N, C-alpha and C positions, 0 to 999 in steps of 0.2 A: 082846599087851602085857601087865602085868599092871598089876592097879586102882590100886596105890600110885603108878605113874606119871604114869598118867593124870591123877591129884587134882594133883600137882605141877605140871604144864604147864598144869592150867585156872589152879590161882591163882597163876601167873608172868605168863598172861596178862591174867589180870583185875588186878593188880597192872599192867601196863605199861597199860592204858587207865583207871584212875586216875589215873594221873601224866600221861598226857595232856590231860585234862580242866581239869586244876589251871592259873589264871591263870600269864602268864612274871612272874618278878620284874625290873625295870628293874636295870641295872647299874648302879653308883653310880659317877661319874665325878667325885667333886669339888667339882660345878654344882650351883649351886639354882635351881631352873627358877621364874623370875618369873610371874604371871598375865598374861593379856590384857590391856589396856585396857577399860575399861566403855564407850568411845565408838564403839568399832567394832561392838558389839552394838545400838546405836539405827541404822544404815543400812538407807536405804528397802531391804525388798525389792524384786525382779525377780517384779511378780505372773505374767508370762507361763510362767516356771518351774514356777511349785507353783500354777497352776489345772489342776484336774483334767478329764479330758473336753472337748469340741469344744464352740468357743460358737457361741451360738445364730442361724443363719442368716433374716436376714427374709427374702432372697430364696431360694426354695426349686429350685435350678436345678436339683438331684440328684432330683429326684424327679418330672420330665417328661420324654420325649420331643420334644424341639424339634428334630427332625429333621422335623416336621410343621406347617404354617403354623399361626397364631391361629386361634379360632373356625373350626375346618374346616367347611366348607358354607357359609359366609359370606365376603362381602368387604368388609374394614375397613381397608385403608392404604392413605394417603395420603402425599405427599412434595412437597415445594418445595423448588427450589435458590436460590441466591441467589449472581449473579455476579461480577465483580471485575474481571477484566482483559479485554480482545480485541483480538487483532493480525490482520486478516482478509487473506488473498491467496487464490490458492487453495482453500489450506488457509483453517481459521484455528485459533488457539492461543487458549482461553477457561481461564482459573484461576477455579473458584467453589467454595462450600460448599454441598454438597448435605446436603439435609437431611430425613429420612422421616419419618415421623408416623404409627403406631399404634395399636392396644390390642392386647395381650397378656394374658388373663387369668391363665395362669400364672406371670407375673411381678407380681402384684397382694398386697401386703404391709402389715399393719397395724401403724400407727405412730403416736403421737400428737406426736412431736417433729418428726420430718423429713417435711417437704413433697414431697421427693422424692431422691434418691439418683442420685448422677453416677458415672461408671466410664468407664476408658479402653479401649485397643483389646483388652484382654486377654479380657474378659468376653464381646465379640463372636463367641468361635467357639466358644463354649458355648452360645448362644441362636439361635432365628430370627430372621433379617434382609430384609428383601426383596431377591430376586436383581434388581438395577434394572443394567441395562447402558446402555452411548451406542452407537444406531445409528449408522454409518457413521464410526466412529470408525478413526483411523490409530493413534493412540499415544495412551495415559491412563495415569496414574500416581498413586498417593496418597503425600501428601508425609508425609515420614517422618523429619524434622528438628526436634528432635531424637529426639524419640519419634514414632511413628505419629499423625497429625491426625485421631483418630478420638476422638468423645465420645458417651457413649451416657447419657440421663438417664432414670430410671423412677420413675413416681407412685405415688401409694398403689393408685390406682384400676387399676393395669395398663396406661397407658397410656408410651409408650415412643417418645422423642425421640432419632435415631440423625442423628449431624452427623459429615461427613468432608471435608476438604481436596481436591479431584481440579483436578488439569491434563489439560484433554483438546485433542488435535488432532483436527480433524474436518473432513471434505468438506463443501465450498458451492459450489453450481452458480451463480457469476459468470456474467453478461452484459456482455463488455470492447466490446459495438459501440457504444455512448457515450463509451468512456473517451477523455479524462479530466472528462467530463462527466457521469459515472454516478451512479445510486445500485445498491447490493444490497443484498438480502435472504437474509438465512443462517439456519440454524435448527439449533441443538442436539437430540437427538432422543433421550428415553429409553423405556424400554421393561423390562419381564420377559422373563426369558430364558425361564422353566420355566411357568410360571404363566399361563395362557390368562384371559380375562375371566370365565370361569366359575368360577375360583378367586381372583382377584386382582382389582382394580379400582384401578386408578390415575389420582387425579385432583390437581386444585391445590386445598390448602385453602383460599385466597383468593383465587383467580382470578388477574387481573394482579397483585395485591397479592403475592404471595406472591413475584414476582421485585422482587428489591430492590436495584439498584448504585449504585456510588458515583460522588458528586455530583460527586466532582473528576477522572474519570475522563476521557480526554482522550488521543486518537490521532494520530498525526504527518500520514498523509493523510487521515484519514476523521473525520465529525462523526455523531456518533450521534445518529440523530431518535427512534427513539422503540425500546423494548423492549413485547414484548406476548406472552400465554401461548395454547395453543390445547393440545385434544388430541381424538384420533378413536382408531379401532380399524383396525390393521393386519389384517390376511390373510394368511395363509401354508396354503400347499394340504395343506403335511403335517402341519403341528399346529395349525392354527386361527386364532382370532380372538385378537389383544391389543390391552390397551391402550398408546397410545402417547403421551406427554408433549409438548410442543415448547416450545421459547424460542425465538422468531423476534426478531430484531433487525434493521432498517434503517439502512444507513452510505450518508454524502450525502460523496461525494470534494472532497476542498479542492482548488481550481483552481488558489489564486495561485502555488500552484509550479510549476504546469504553464508558466502564462502568459509567467513569469519565464526558465525554459528551456527552452519548445519555442517558444509561440506567438511571444513578440517576438522574439527569432530569425530566426524564419523570416518575419514580418512585414518586418523591416529588409534582409534580404537580397532580400526581392523588389523593395523602394524602394530598394536599393543599384544594382540593374541596369536600372532607369530613367532612372538619370543618362548610361548611353552614348546616350539620343535627343538630349541636348544636346551631346557630343562630335562636334567636325567627323568626317564621315564621312571625311576621308582619313587620321585619325589611327589608320590599323590596329592600331599595337601598344597603344593605350592601349585601344579597347574591346574587342578580343578579349579580351586579359589582365583585363579588369572582368568580362567573360562567362562566362568559364573558374572565374574566384576564388570567383562566387557559386554557378555550378554545383555545383562540388566543397564549398563550406559545406552547401551542402543537403545534398546526400548526407552529409555527415556528421553533420548535425545527425538525418535521419532512422533512420540506421544508431545512432546514440546510443538513440536511442527503443526501436528493435524491440529491440537489447542489453536492455534492463531490463523489458521486458515479458514474459509468458506466449507463447509459441507458440500460438496460435490460428488456427483456419483462416478467418475472416471477418475482413472487414475493420471497422477501427475509425476513431470520428470524429477521431482525432488522424492516422490515416494519410489520410484526405481532405484536410485541410486541409494537410498536409505535401505531399502529391504535387502538388495542386492550385496549392501555392506552389512546387514544382520546375518545373512547366508552364510558371507564368509567367517564371520565370528563364530556362529552356530556350528559350521564344519570342524573348526577348527577344535570344538568342546568335543566332536565327535568322532576328531581323529584320533586324540588320546585315546576316547573310550574304546576303540579299536585295537590301539597297540597295549593300553593296559591288558585287554582281554586277549588276543595274542601271548603276549609276554606270560601271563597266566597260564594260558593253554600248553608254550613251551616247557615252563619250568615244571609243569605237571609231568612232562613223558620224561625231560632228564631224571625226575626223580624217580620215577618208574623203571629208568633204565639204569642209574645207578643201586637203585635194589636188586634187581635182577643181573648186574654185573657191579659187585661191589670193587672191585679191583682196577677199574677202568674210572673212577669218579670223575677226573679232572684231565684226561689224557683222551678226549673224543675228537677231538680237531687239532692236536697239533703229536705229530711223531719223532720231530727232530728237534732238540735242541744243542747252544753251543757251550761247553762249558771248557773253563781254562782250569790249570791247575790250582787256582786258590781257593774254588767252590770244593765244599766236600760233598757226599754223597747225599747229606738229608737236602742241604742246601739245593742242590740239582733237581731233588723232588721236590722240594718245596718250588721253584721255579716254573716245574712242569705241572704244578699244580695240586700236588701230592702234599698232605701235612709234612712239618720236619721229623716230628714222630713215627711215619710211617717208611717203614724203609723198604723197597723193591727188592722180590726174590730175583734170582735168576730168569728164571722164565718170562718173567714179567718184562725185565730188563732187554730181552731179546726180542719179545713180541711188540711191546708198547713203547719204546727210548731207543734211540740211537744216541750215545755222547759222544763225541769228536773233543777230543782234550789237545789244547793249547800248551806247548812247554815254552812260550816266549813268556818271561815273567815280568819285561820291562812294562808292557800294555795291560796288566792285569787290572789293575785299579780302575784306567779308564773304560776297559771290556766289561768290568762287574756295572758301572753306573750305565755305560750304555743299556745292557739288559736291565738295571731296573725302571728306566724310563721306558723302554719297549713294555716291558710289563705293566705298568701306568698305562700307557697307551692304549695297548691291548684292553686294557679293562674298561677304559671308554667306549672303547670304538664296540663291546660287547654289551655296554649299556645304553646303545643309541640302535633304535628299533630302524629297521631300513623304511617302513614306513615315514618316520619322521626326517628321514633324508631326503626321500622325494618330495616330502612337504615343503623344504625347505625353500625347493626351487618351482615346485606347480603352484602354491598358492601366492607369493609376490608374481610371478609371471602373469597369472590369471587375470589378479585384480589391476594389474597395470593395464592388460590388453581389453578390458571393460572400461577403464578409465579413457584411454583412447576412444573406442567407441560413442560410449556415451558422449562425450565434448564435442567430437566429429557432428554427432546427427541432432542435439540440441541448442549448441552456442551458434 
């Protein structure tokens, strides 16, 4: 290519480059552009957008390895919980504020204005915290409404307060042998999972004063007698010795509910079964129905109590009371069975004796009777147990009856009424069996004696 053509192309490219560098002129549209109001320039500026660089951090979290515990080689972790609610059964559920307190010099900061700094649960994932867990717990969770109920407070010298709200359901080895007159002692146990006593020492910061409960706490079935704290070492054959903290609490069961629902009904059923001892022994339907009713009622009470109780393999105090009461009710039924049987045997013997000696049908037990002049011979025989149509012969009167005649006619009517009353009393006496008379005293006395022994032993 000739030299002249190259020069022309070079000048053309140079002119294009110069034109591209020049500012473009705005196209006129017939409108005049007005200046912006001056007050918009007085608006406060967003300092977070114009600040350059990272803000200075008081906590140097990124400069340390928090996978290691603080003060490696020493032991300086303390914790204390604060309980709020206890709902005991074979398991117990406790809602508490668990607060740990330790010192981590890696979190120390210098500040003249801040005495402490408080954070939520987001910082917990970046620093070291004690790995405390609940021994023998079945279910546990940290409350997260509306956010995780976790608080972390750091002091300038490196002391840390770590608090969380937890609900724990743990086992309690309750003894129901004295139920419902029992007292139960349960404990909530805390322990480090990974660190032995050579690395981490758990202790109560203020002893029993570390445990604070709500003064208004109340339970439906129990009275909280006392809370106290203890601590001791726990040994595992594969890992070693660990510090374990205990929250011990003693519960006393309220008895009034069980008095109304169990003891009073059982006692009333036993007393109701004694009514049959005053009923005529010949009233078979009345005495049998009363006995069966009391037995079935006692069975219902026993079944209801056992249905609401944990299934344990030993005898409880309430079982002793209910089953002894059931035995008393059942014995009252057997008592009438014995009375009815002996009455039948006695009547059979009397019937055979009357068949053998027809003239002494009603005079087996009475040898003498009083008559005054107002009674005829037929009435005298009737009072002695003979029918009016039967007139005793002379020999029978001499052998079986001695009649004393009263000649004073002024007291005839009174004596006649007295003899009729005596006859009615005699018939009532004859209809009461000796077993019934003894049972009226033996059954109440035995039951009262049982109650005295029962309440003195279990209460």
